[in-house]
C-alpha positions, 0 to 999 in steps of 0.5 A: 221693728222690735229689737232682738231682745223683744223678739226673743221675749215674744218668741218664748211668750208664745209658748205659754199654754191657753189658760183653759188648759192650764186650769184643767191640769191636776198639776203644774205642767212646768216640771223639771224632775231632779232624776233627769239631772243626775250626773253620770260617774263618766261625763261625755265629752262635748264641744261645750265642755271643750270650749270652757276647758280650754281656757281653765288652768289647775285650780280654776273655779266654775260658775254653773247657772241653772246647775241641776246635778252639776253636769256642766261643772263636773265635766270641768273637775279637774282642772277646776277645783271649785265649783259654784251652783245656782238653781231656783229649785232648792231640791237640785242643790243637795244633788250638786253638793254630794256630787262635789263632795264625791269628786273632792271638789270645793263647793258653794250653792246659791238658791235662786233665780239668775240674775236676781241672786248675782249680787251674792254669787262669787265671780268664777273663772268660767261661767256656764249656763247649759239648757237654761236660756229657753226659760229666760224671757228677760235674756239681756240681764241674764247674759250680762250677769253671766259675763260680769261673773266670768273672769275668762269665758262664758259658755252656754249650751242650748238645743237648736229648737226649743226643748219642748218642740218634740212634744208638739205632735202630742199637744196636736193629738191630745189637745189639737193645740198648735205649738210655736218653734222659736226662739233658736240660737240664731236669735240668741246671737242676735241678743248677744251682738245687741248687748255688745258681746261678740260670741261664737257658735258651734253646731253638734249632735248629742243625746236627749235626756231620757227617763229611766223607764217607759212608765216614768217617761209617760208619768212625766209627759202626762203632766207636761201635757196637762192631762189626768192620771187616768190618761197615762196609759194613753199618753205611753201608747202614744209615745210608743208609736211616736218615739221622741228622738234619741239625738238632737241638734245642740249649739255651744255659744261662748265668748271671752269676757274681753270681747264685750264692748266697753 
């Protein structure tokens, strides 16, 4: 029987697209448009922010891995006054720095994949990673590096189902392709137990990240579906008749670093 980390890897590898579909795509479907990671002036409260905030003191430092524009970090300023953003997409980091300057917060950014850049990333009081773990097949080292970079607590946020699951019906419609549905936070907790971390989970409902217009949504969906530009109108029509839910089930998974077995 495979281990929890092996099961996690296998579940994520099942999301790989058939080679013939990827080869037909006019551009890579694995896009993370920066416009979807912009930070609002007022960040809505959430259990993830609450679990991080409750252990922070004035002047604390927050590490945000897979930071994007920095919602996870800037929800915590104040009391945090210094933020460290890590992202492998270089175009995200100027957004993160600009948001820090706007809020009068000290900032440092690190470009690269976690945990490969962990050795050149400072330790913080709280480490966060929101909506990142479903992109990480080698999950054990990723989690342990977060644990090693937090003085107090690690806080993860993830949807209860893979973020691409909402497109399963579209894949069936346009390509007659069935998509998987794992892994889930339950599997993540099993991985954490396997590596010696006693984590907790809180479930809640939150809003979906949304494009700014139907045209923009159709454009990004068409790319994710590996379809040519000529299909954009058809994609828009499909999602108008099969709208993506406005809310989804989410989980906050967190642990105190002292809970890791020696």
